[in-house]
C-alpha positions in Angstrom: 45.3 -10.4 12.8 44.0 -7.0 11.9 44.1 -7.8 8.2 42.3 -11.1 8.7 39.6 -9.3 10.8 39.2 -6.7 8.1 38.8 -9.4 5.4 36.2 -11.2 7.6 34.2 -7.9 8.1 34.4 -7.2 4.4 33.0 -10.7 3.6 30.1 -10.1 6.0 29.2 -6.9 4.1 29.6 -8.2 0.6 26.5 -8.4 -1.5 24.9 -11.8 -1.7 25.5 -11.8 -5.4 29.3 -11.7 -4.9 29.2 -15.0 -2.9 27.1 -17.2 -5.1 28.3 -20.4 -6.7 29.7 -20.0 -10.2 28.1 -23.3 -11.2 24.9 -22.8 -13.2 22.2 -25.2 -14.1 20.9 -25.0 -17.7 17.2 -24.6 -18.5 17.1 -28.1 -19.9 18.7 -29.6 -16.8 16.3 -27.7 -14.6 13.3 -29.1 -16.6 14.7 -32.7 -16.2 14.9 -32.2 -12.4 11.4 -30.8 -12.5 10.0 -33.8 -14.4 11.7 -36.2 -11.9 10.2 -34.3 -8.9 6.8 -34.1 -10.6 6.7 -37.9 -11.2 7.4 -38.5 -7.5 4.8 -35.9 -6.4 2.2 -37.2 -8.8 2.7 -40.8 -7.5 2.3 -39.5 -4.0 -0.9 -37.7 -4.9 -2.3 -40.8 -6.7 -1.7 -43.0 -3.7 -3.2 -40.4 -1.4 -6.4 -40.1 -3.4 -6.5 -43.8 -4.6 -9.7 -44.5 -2.7 -11.7 -42.0 -4.7 -13.8 -40.9 -1.8 -16.8 -38.8 -2.5 -16.7 -35.2 -1.4 -19.3 -32.4 -1.4 -18.7 -28.9 -2.8 -20.7 -25.8 -2.1 -19.8 -23.2 -4.7 -20.9 -19.6 -4.2 -22.2 -17.9 -7.3 -19.8 -15.3 -8.7 -22.3 -12.5 -8.2 -22.6 -13.5 -4.6 -26.3 -14.6 -4.9 -27.0 -18.2 -4.0 -24.7 -21.3 -4.3 -24.5 -24.6 -6.0 -24.0 -28.1 -4.5 -21.8 -30.4 -6.5 -20.7 -34.0 -6.0 -17.1 -34.6 -6.6 -14.3 -37.1 -6.0 -11.4 -36.5 -3.7 -8.4 -35.5 -5.8 -10.5 -33.7 -8.4 -9.8 -30.0 -9.0 -12.4 -27.3 -9.0 -12.4 -27.0 -12.8 -12.5 -30.8 -13.2 -15.5 -31.0 -10.8 -17.3 -28.3 -12.8 -16.5 -30.0 -16.1 -17.9 -33.3 -14.7 -21.0 -31.6 -13.5 -21.7 -30.1 -16.9 -21.8 -33.6 -18.4 -24.2 -34.8 -15.8 -27.9 -34.3 -16.7 -28.7 -33.5 -13.1 -27.1 -30.1 -13.5 -28.6 -29.3 -16.9 -30.7 -26.4 -15.5 -27.6 -24.7 -14.1 -25.3 -25.3 -17.0 -25.2 -21.6 -17.9 -23.9 -20.9 -14.3 -21.3 -23.7 -14.5 -20.2 -22.3 -17.9 -19.8 -18.9 -16.4 -17.7 -20.4 -13.6 -15.4 -21.9 -16.2 -15.1 -18.8 -18.4 -14.6 -16.1 -15.7 -13.1 -17.7 -12.6 -9.4 -17.0 -11.9 -8.9 -18.5 -8.4 -10.9 -20.1 -5.6 -11.2 -19.4 -1.9 -11.6 -22.8 -0.2 -12.6 -23.5 3.4 -13.8 -26.5 5.2 -14.8 -27.6 8.7 -11.2 -28.3 9.6 -9.3 -25.6 7.7 -9.7 -21.8 7.3 -10.3 -20.1 4.0 -7.3 -20.2 1.7 -6.6 -19.3 -1.9 -6.6 -22.4 -4.2 -5.6 -23.0 -7.8 -8.6 -24.0 -9.9 -6.5 -27.0 -11.2 -5.2 -28.1 -7.8 -6.7 -31.4 -6.3 -9.3 -30.9 -3.6 -8.6 -32.8 -0.5 -12.0 -32.8 1.3 -15.5 -31.5 1.3 -15.4 -27.8 1.3 -17.0 -24.4 0.5 -15.7 -22.5 -2.5 -15.9 -18.9 -3.4 -14.9 -18.4 -7.1 -13.1 -15.1 -7.8 -12.8 -13.2 -11.1 -10.4 -10.5 -12.3 -12.7 -8.0 -10.8 -12.0 -9.2 -7.3 -8.9 -8.0 -5.5 -7.5 -11.4 -4.9 -8.5 -12.5 -8.4 -6.6 -9.5 -9.8 -3.6 -10.4 -7.6 -3.6 -14.0 -8.8 -4.0 -12.9 -12.4 -1.1 -10.4 -12.3 1.1 -12.7 -10.3 0.6 -15.4 -13.0 1.4 -12.8 -15.7 4.6 -12.1 -13.9 5.6 -15.7 -14.5 4.9 -15.2 -18.2 7.2 -12.1 -18.1 9.9 -14.1 -16.3 9.8 -16.8 -19.0 9.9 -14.1 -21.7 13.0 -12.5 -20.0 14.8 -15.9 -20.0 14.0 -16.3 -23.7 15.2 -12.8 -24.5 18.5 -12.9 -22.6 19.2 -16.6 -22.4 18.7 -18.8 -19.3 22.5 -18.8 -18.5 22.7 -15.0 -18.5 19.8 -14.2 -16.2 19.0 -15.1 -12.6 15.3 -14.4 -11.8 14.6 -13.1 -8.3 11.0 -12.2 -7.5 7.8 -11.3 -9.5 4.9 -10.0 -7.3 1.6 -8.4 -8.4 1.1 -4.7 -7.7 -2.4 -3.8 -6.5 -1.7 -0.2 -5.5 -1.3 2.7 -7.9 -1.2 1.8 -11.5 -1.5 -2.0 -10.9 0.3 -4.7 -12.9 3.4 -6.6 -11.8 7.1 -6.7 -12.1 9.9 -9.3 -12.3 13.3 -8.4 -10.9 16.5 -10.2 -11.8 20.3 -10.2 -12.1 22.0 -10.2 -15.4 25.5 -11.5 -16.1 27.2 -8.3 -17.0 30.0 -10.1 -18.8 27.6 -11.7 -21.3 24.7 -9.3 -21.9 23.9 -5.6 -21.5 21.2 -4.3 -19.3 17.5 -4.0 -20.3 16.5 -1.0 -22.3 13.2 0.3 -23.7 14.4 -1.0 -27.1 14.0 -4.5 -25.8 10.4 -4.1 -24.8 8.9 -5.0 -28.2 10.9 -8.3 -28.3 10.0 -9.2 -24.7 6.3 -8.6 -25.4 6.6 -10.7 -28.5 8.0 -13.6 -26.5 5.2 -13.1 -23.9 2.5 -13.2 -26.6 3.9 -16.5 -28.0 3.8 -17.9 -24.4 0.1 -16.8 -24.0 -0.8 -18.2 -27.4 0.7 -21.5 -26.5 -1.8 -21.9 -23.8 0.8 -23.2 -21.3 -0.6 -24.8 -18.2 0.5 -23.7 -14.7 1.5 -26.9 -12.9 2.2 -27.1 -9.2 4.2 -29.6 -7.1 5.6 -29.7 -3.6 9.3 -30.5 -3.0 11.7 -30.7 -0.1 14.6 -28.3 0.4 17.3 -30.4 -1.2 15.3 -30.8 -4.5 14.5 -27.1 -4.6 18.1 -26.2 -4.1 19.2 -28.5 -6.9 16.7 -27.1 -9.3 17.8 -23.5 -8.6 21.5 -24.2 -8.3 23.5 -21.1 -9.3 20.6 -18.7 -8.5 21.7 -17.1 -5.2 18.3 -15.3 -4.9 16.2 -18.4 -5.1 18.7 -20.2 -2.7 18.2 -17.5 -0.2 14.4 -17.8 -0.5 14.5 -21.5 -0.1 16.5 -21.2 3.1 14.2 -18.5 4.4 10.9 -20.4 3.7 12.4 -23.6 5.0 13.5 -22.0 8.3 10.1 -20.6 8.7 8.6 -24.1 8.4 6.7 -23.2 5.2 5.9 -25.8 2.5 8.1 -25.3 -0.6 6.0 -25.4 -3.8 7.2 -24.9 -7.3 5.2 -23.9 -10.4 6.0 -24.5 -14.0 4.6 -22.8 -17.1 6.4 -23.7 -20.3 10.1 -23.6 -19.8 9.9 -21.6 -16.6 10.1 -23.3 -13.2 9.7 -21.0 -10.3 9.7 -21.1 -6.5 6.3 -19.8 -5.6 3.5 -20.1 -3.1 0.9 -19.4 -5.7 -2.0 -19.7 -6.5 -2.0 -19.2 -10.2 -4.5 -19.1 -13.1 -5.1 -22.4 -15.0 -3.1 -21.5 -18.2 -1.5 -18.6 -20.1 -4.4 -18.3 -22.6 -6.2 -16.1 -20.1 -3.9 -13.1 -20.9 -5.4 -11.4 -23.9 -3.7 -8.0 -23.5 -0.1 -8.0 -22.4 2.5 -5.2 -22.4 5.8 -4.1 -20.8 5.6 -0.6 -19.4 9.0 0.4 -17.8 12.3 -0.8 -16.4 14.1 0.4 -13.3 17.0 -0.5 -11.0 16.6 -2.1 -7.6 18.8 -3.7 -4.9 18.4 -7.2 -3.6 16.3 -7.1 -0.4 16.2 -3.3 -0.8 19.7 -3.0 0.7 22.0 -0.7 -1.2 25.0 -2.9 -0.2 23.5 -5.9 -2.0 23.6 -6.8 -5.6 21.9 -4.3 -8.0 19.0 -5.9 -9.9 17.0 -4.8 -12.9 13.2 -4.7 -12.6 10.9 -4.9 -15.6 7.3 -3.8 -15.1 4.4 -5.3 -17.0 0.6 -5.1 -17.3 -2.0 -7.7 -18.5 -5.7 -7.8 -18.9 -8.4 -10.3 -20.0 -9.2 -8.2 -23.1 -7.4 -5.9 -25.5 -10.0 -3.2 -24.8 -9.0 -3.1 -21.1 -5.4 -2.8 -22.1 -6.2 0.1 -24.4 -8.2 1.8 -21.6 -5.2 1.3 -19.3 -2.8 2.9 -21.8 -5.1 5.9 -22.1 -5.3 6.3 -18.3 -1.5 6.1 -18.1 -1.1 8.8 -20.6 -3.4 10.9 -18.5 -1.5 9.9 -15.4 1.7 11.5 -16.9 -0.1 14.8 -17.1 -1.5 14.4 -13.6 1.8 13.4 -12.0 2.0 15.3 -8.7 5.7 16.1 -9.4 4.7 17.9 -12.6 1.7 19.7 -11.0 3.8 20.6 -7.9 6.4 22.2 -10.1 3.9 24.1 -12.3 1.9 25.4 -9.3 5.0 26.1 -7.1 3.8 23.8 -4.3 7.0 22.0 -3.2 10.6 21.3 -4.2 13.5 19.0 -3.3 17.2 19.5 -2.9 20.2 17.2 -3.0 21.4 18.5 0.4 18.3 17.0 2.1 17.4 13.9 0.0 14.0 12.4 0.7 12.7 15.5 2.5 10.2 18.0 0.8 10.5 21.7 1.0 7.0 23.1 1.0 6.7 26.4 -0.8 4.1 29.1 0.3 1.3 27.8 -1.8 2.0 24.1 -0.9 2.1 25.1 2.7 -1.4 26.6 2.4 -2.8 23.2 1.3 -0.8 21.4 3.9 -2.1 23.6 6.7 -5.7 23.4 5.4 -5.6 19.7 5.6 -4.1 19.7 9.1 -6.6 22.4 10.3 -9.5 20.3 9.0 -8.2 17.3 10.9 -7.8 19.3 14.1 -11.4 20.6 13.8 -12.6 17.0 13.4 -10.4 15.9 16.4 -12.2 18.5 18.6 -15.6 17.2 17.4 -14.6 13.6 18.1 -12.9 13.9 21.5 -9.3 13.6 20.5 -6.5 15.4 22.5 -3.5 16.6 20.5 -0.1 16.1 21.9 3.5 17.0 20.8 6.1 14.4 21.4 9.9 14.5 21.0 11.7 13.6 17.7 14.7 11.9 19.3 14.7 9.1 21.9 17.3 6.9 23.5 17.6 3.4 22.1 16.1 2.0 25.4 12.7 3.2 24.2 12.9 1.3 20.9 14.2 -1.9 22.6 11.2 -1.8 24.9 8.7 -1.2 22.0 10.4 -4.0 19.9 11.3 -1.6 17.1 15.0 -2.0 17.7 14.9 -5.7 17.0 12.6 -5.5 13.9 13.0 -1.9 12.5 16.4 -0.6 13.4 17.7 -0.7 9.8 15.0 1.7 8.8 15.7 4.2 11.5 18.2 7.1 11.6 20.4 6.2 14.5 22.9 8.6 16.3 25.6 8.1 18.9 27.1 11.2 20.5 26.4 13.1 17.3 28.0 10.4 15.1 26.5 9.0 12.0 24.4 5.8 11.8 27.4 3.9 10.3 29.5 4.6 13.5 27.1 3.1 15.9 28.5 0.0 17.7 26.6 -3.2 17.3 23.9 -3.9 19.8 21.7 -6.8 20.6 18.0 -7.0 20.8 18.1 -8.7 24.2 20.4 -6.1 25.7 19.2 -4.5 29.0 16.9 -1.6 28.3 17.4 0.3 31.5 13.7 1.1 31.4 11.2 -0.3 33.9 7.9 -1.1 32.1 5.2 1.4 32.9 7.6 4.0 34.2 8.4 7.1 32.3 12.0 8.4 32.7 12.2 12.0 33.9 16.0 12.4 34.5 17.7 13.6 31.3 21.1 12.5 32.7 20.2 8.8 33.5 22.8 6.5 32.1 22.1 4.5 28.9 24.0 3.2 25.9 24.5 6.7 24.5 22.6 5.7 21.3 19.6 7.7 20.1 17.3 7.5 17.1 14.9 9.8 15.3 11.4 8.4 15.7 9.9 6.5 12.7 6.5 6.4 14.5 4.7 8.0 17.4 3.3 5.0 19.4 6.2 4.4 21.8 6.2 8.1 22.8 2.5 8.0 23.4 2.9 5.0 25.6 5.3 7.1 27.8 2.6 9.8 28.1 0.0 7.3 29.1 2.4 5.7 31.6 3.4 9.1 33.2 0.2 9.2 35.3 -2.0 6.8 37.2 -4.9 6.0 34.9 -8.5 5.3 35.8 -11.1 3.6 33.7 -13.0 6.9 33.8 -10.3 8.4 31.6 -10.8 5.8 28.9 -11.0 5.9 26.0 -8.1 8.3 25.8 -7.7 9.4 22.2 -4.2 10.9 21.6 -3.3 12.6 18.3 0.1 13.8 17.1 1.4 15.6 14.0 5.1 15.4 14.8 7.6 14.8 12.1 8.6 11.2 11.5 11.9 9.9 9.9 12.4 6.6 8.1 15.7 5.6 6.5 14.2 4.7 3.1 16.7 3.6 0.5 17.5 6.1 -2.3 15.9 4.0 -5.0 12.6 3.9 -3.1 12.2 7.7 -2.9 9.5 9.1 -5.2 8.2 12.6 -4.9 5.8 13.1 -2.0 4.7 9.5 -2.1 7.9 8.1 -0.4 9.9 10.3 1.8 12.4 10.1 4.6 10.8 12.9 6.6 7.0 13.2 6.7 4.1 13.7 9.0 1.1 11.5 9.7 -2.4 12.2 11.0 -1.4 9.8 13.6 -3.5 8.9 16.6 -3.6 6.2 19.3 -6.6 5.3 21.3 -6.1 3.7 24.7 -9.3 1.8 25.7 -10.7 -1.2 27.4 -11.5 -4.4 25.6 -15.2 -3.6 26.0 -14.7 -0.3 24.2 -12.9 -1.6 21.2 -15.9 -2.1 18.9 -17.4 1.4 19.6 -14.0 3.0 19.0 -13.6 1.1 15.7 -17.0 2.3 14.6 -16.0 5.8 15.4 -12.8 5.4 13.4 -14.7 4.0 10.4 -17.2 6.9 10.6 -14.2 9.3 10.6 -12.9 7.6 7.5 -16.2 7.8 5.7 -16.5 11.5 6.6 -13.1 12.4 5.3 -13.1 10.4 2.1 -16.6 11.5 1.1 -15.4 15.1 1.3 -12.5 14.4 -1.0 -14.7 12.5 -3.4 -13.0 9.1 -3.0 -14.6 5.7 -3.1 -12.9 3.3 -0.7 -12.6 -0.4 0.1 -12.0 -2.0 3.4 -10.1 -5.2 4.3 -10.0 -7.1 7.6 -6.6 -8.7 8.2 -6.9 -11.6 10.6 -4.6 -13.6 13.0 -1.4 -14.8 11.3 0.2 -18.1 11.9 2.8 -16.5 14.2 1.0 -14.3 16.8 1.3 -13.3 20.4 -1.6 -13.4 22.9 -4.5 -15.7 23.6 -6.7 -17.0 20.8 -9.9 -16.1 22.6 -8.7 -12.4 22.9 -7.9 -12.5 19.1 -11.3 -14.0 18.3 -13.2 -11.4 20.4 -11.2 -8.6 18.7 -11.8 -10.0 15.2 -15.5 -10.3 16.0 -15.6 -6.7 17.2 -13.9 -5.5 14.0 -16.3 -7.6 11.9 -19.3 -6.1 13.7 -18.0 -2.6 13.3 -17.4 -3.2 9.5 -20.9 -4.6 9.1 -22.3 -1.5 10.8 -21.0 0.7 8.0 -23.4 -0.9 5.5 -20.5 -1.0 3.0 -18.9 -4.1 1.5 -15.6 -5.4 2.9 -13.3 -8.3 2.4 -11.0 -10.5 4.5 -7.2 -10.9 4.2 -6.8 -14.2 6.0 -3.7 -14.4 8.3 -2.5 -11.0 7.1 -2.8 -9.2 10.5 0.2 -8.1 12.4 1.6 -10.5 15.0 0.3 -8.3 17.8 -3.3 -7.7 16.6 -5.8 -7.7 13.7 -6.2 -4.6 11.5 -8.4 -2.9 9.0 -6.7 -1.5 5.9 -8.6 1.0 3.8 -7.7 1.9 0.2 -9.1 4.8 -1.9 -9.7 4.6 -5.6 -8.7 7.8 -7.5 -10.0 9.3 -10.8 -7.8 7.0 -12.8 -9.1 3.9 -11.0 -5.8 3.4 -9.2 -5.9 2.1 -5.6 -3.9 3.7 -2.8 -3.8 2.3 0.7 -4.2 5.2 3.1 -6.1 4.6 6.3 -5.3 1.9 8.7 -6.9 0.9 12.0 -4.8 -1.5 14.0 -5.5 -3.3 17.3 -2.4 -3.8 19.5 -2.4 -6.1 22.5 1.4 -6.4 22.7 2.8 -2.8 23.1 0.7 -2.0 26.2 2.2 -5.1 27.8 5.8 -4.2 26.8 5.4 -0.8 28.4 3.5 -2.2 31.4 0.6 0.1 30.8 -2.3 -0.2 33.3 -5.5 1.5 34.4 -7.6 0.9 37.5 -11.2 -0.3 37.2 -14.0 0.3 39.8 -13.1 -3.0 41.4 -9.8 -1.6 42.4 -7.8 -4.0 40.2 -5.3 -3.0 37.5 -5.9 -4.0 33.9 -3.9 -3.6 30.6 -5.5 -1.4 28.0 -5.8 -2.0 24.3 -4.1 0.4 21.9 -5.8 1.2 18.6 -3.3 2.7 16.1 -5.2 4.9 13.7 -4.4 7.0 10.7 -7.0 8.4 8.2 -4.9 10.2 5.6 -1.7 8.3 6.4 1.2 10.5 5.5 -0.1 14.0 4.9 2.4 14.5 2.2 1.5 11.3 0.3 -2.2 12.1 0.6 -1.5 15.5 -0.9 0.2 13.8 -3.8 -2.8 11.4 -4.3 -5.2 14.4 -4.2 -3.1 16.3 -6.7 -3.3 13.5 -9.2 -7.0 12.8 -8.3 -8.0 16.4 -9.0 -5.4 17.0 -11.7 -4.3 20.0 -9.7 -7.8 21.5 -9.8 -8.2 22.0 -6.1 -11.7 22.4 -4.6 -12.3 25.9 -3.3 -12.0 25.1 0.4 -8.6 23.5 -0.1 -7.3 25.6 -2.9 -4.0 27.7 -2.5 -5.3 30.1 -5.1 -8.9 30.8 -4.6 -9.6 34.2 -6.1 -7.7 36.2 -8.8 -8.7 39.8 -9.4 -7.9 41.0 -12.9 -8.3 44.8 -13.4 -8.7 45.8 -17.1 -6.2 48.7 -16.6 -4.4 50.7 -13.9 -7.3 53.0 -13.7 -9.4 50.2 -12.2 -6.8 49.2 -9.6 -8.2 51.3 -6.7 -11.6 49.5 -6.9 -9.9 46.2 -7.4 -7.8 46.8 -4.2 -11.0 47.7 -2.3 -12.6 44.4 -3.4 -9.5 42.5 -2.3 -9.5 44.2 1.1 -13.2 43.6 1.6 -13.1 39.9 0.8 -10.1 39.2 3.1 -11.6 41.3 5.9 -14.8 39.2 5.6 -12.9 35.9 5.2 -9.4 36.1 6.7 -8.6 32.6 5.5 -9.5 33.4 1.9 -6.5 33.6 -0.5 -7.1 36.6 -2.9 -4.4 37.7 -5.4 -4.6 40.9 -7.3 -2.9 41.0 -10.7 -1.2 44.5 -10.9 0.9 43.6 -14.0 0.9 45.6 -17.2 -0.4 42.6 -19.3 -3.6 42.6 -21.3 -6.8 41.4 -19.8 -6.7 38.3 -21.9 -3.2 37.5 -20.7 -4.2 38.0 -17.0 -7.2 35.7 -17.4 -5.1 33.1 -19.2 -2.4 33.2 -16.5 -5.1 32.8 -13.7 -6.6 29.9 -15.6 -3.3 28.1 -15.9 -2.6 28.7 -12.2 -6.0 27.0 -11.5 -7.7 29.8 -9.6 -11.2 28.8 -8.6 -12.6 32.3 -9.3 -11.4 35.1 -11.6 -12.9 38.5 -11.0 -12.8 41.0 -13.8 -12.9 44.7 -12.9 -13.5 47.4 -15.6 -15.4 50.6 -16.2 -18.8 48.9 -15.9 -17.9 47.2 -12.6 -16.5 50.4 -11.1 -19.6 52.3 -12.0 -22.0 49.6 -10.7 -19.9 48.6 -7.8 -20.0 45.0 -8.9 -17.6 42.3 -10.2 -17.7 40.1 -13.2 -17.2 36.6 -12.0 -15.7 33.7 -14.0 -15.6 30.3 -12.4 -12.8 27.9 -13.3 -15.1 25.3 -14.8 -16.9 27.8 -17.2 -16.0 30.4 -19.8 -19.0 32.7 -19.1 -19.0 35.8 -16.9 -21.7 36.8 -14.5 -22.2 40.1 -12.8 -22.5 40.0 -9.0 -22.5 42.3 -6.0 -19.4 42.0 -4.0 -21.4 41.0 -0.9 -23.3 38.4 -2.8 -20.0 36.9 -4.2 -18.5 36.8 -0.7 -21.6 35.0 0.6 -21.4 32.5 -2.2 -17.8 31.7 -1.3 -18.6 31.5 2.3 -21.3 28.8 1.6 -19.1 26.8 -0.7 -16.1 26.7 1.7 -18.4 25.8 4.6 -19.8 22.8 2.6 -16.3 21.8 1.5 -17.0 22.5 -2.2 
């Protein structure tokens, strides 16, 4: 019996790839099944639109100014409707606009009186009168559609390179953050082909270029679960996705371009001719579903652009990105290090700690100005807390869990619906109260902040209560996901939670957005804002959601800056605003987030008393500006190429005496500057090197100012000042130099 139990437990933990059917469907058989399914779907569509009912289209101009009214027929696509209009003399005066639509559009955003806005293929039949926003490669969703479609080209090229029987495609999403582009991950039959290497890139790109040259159309059909499973027989990854999407009640759609048939929600570009610049950039390993116990996959990354010039510009930026890599800069400047005995946790060295502390101190000063109260909350909590918050059910696998000092692997199985031993709205105070003995390091601060709020009776006069916390957070990231400071297991956030009334939401959101604008303008970042609205699966009342979304929209409008909508991309417990910065290499990084939460206050039974004597549930606003402080440091390092602004620099002033005879005056200058500005970092070079070597070393270390002290300076009681950005020297009185630094630091220069 014990042996059978062990075998059963082993099977439960086996990678999905070890359990898939050995039967494999060939590419030609897959295409035959596609053709059969397409004939049925086309017949259904023809019958559906047989009446040829007239519909009206209102198409917004690509530049956002004005719109065009077009007559169309039900079942026509956006592109077909535009092509018909161009043949109609009625639209002769706007033919140049229609031509622009055809040339530049990538995808449409379609909405009607009965359906909310959704992304729509330009070649997909329109079902009713609607409003259409046409997006280009320059739009975020346009770029996502473009790169997602390019991933399908890459998938087809990979099948051509390694043979359809030897490769099992998995997933190929676009990448909007960082360097951009896309990847396709897949499993290879180890018995029939070797892994992907950089030597294969040229042949993969050659296949992709042939596919693009062939002007292959992207075709879309909808199928039922049985047909989808037949088409992807032998591919355990697609089988898993089919089951997952079917169980969620989602429509199964397939796309074909050339010989590739893929399970995909879309949308996609009209055809492959749109990809004028295409390249493969790197290959890496990954695990199916991010679980190290699952099958290991290979992941090939690619990039594509509408022109060759854009591709060449990208390649130049990527060469520069290698030099700006924060891991390279961090090592050169001695800012941080890692060690195998604490994987995923950064050791901040003295100069890196200087930057870290400056960032946190700056935030603390802003908190005081903006009415935040800083708290310090525990790192370790009993599992009851996480069950109450909902994280145990949805997030446990990403947490570090302990039981009586044992490892995460020794924790007995628990159930999400197990008793929590915690009364909502009541903070436990007895350290010896019984529980299940399981504890976990916190991956976020919000549940702990709820305990603080619940520890006292709250009045409406106390709200809004703005609670900030710089405590360490721990998340059990898989080894393959770790990457310098940008992905860590231990990190700190500029985390804050605002407890407020429903009526205060809009004003608090405005305050958060003003905070974002203040911070990012100081760091020299441009940023974009996106409102994520109610998803299909949500909790709470629709009217509460509507009011919240309207408040967020009004707050976004008040900034005077452009913003966009991510339809149905909010969390199940509330809408949110995501904010991305654009760095010097035109890469986007999602940093700030402002999230409304109606659910957690209810789970913890949080209440406040209004002037009518009744108890009400507050709203929580989860808010981070920098996000992870470590990750933001990495972004800053690459944005500035390690040339820190004076106020943030870990090496602000280097004093270089010409010889030892000038050391006494150099030391006097150092003491004077530090006495006047205790927070100023002044380093005196007392080595025996030549003056040129001292200056060169200070330049390489990226000191903001280099002060040269020789005979002339000693006699005149001055310093020769050299700024990092210039090669010239200027003579200054020490007091005048100190005043200049004081002004620059105060203005965050």
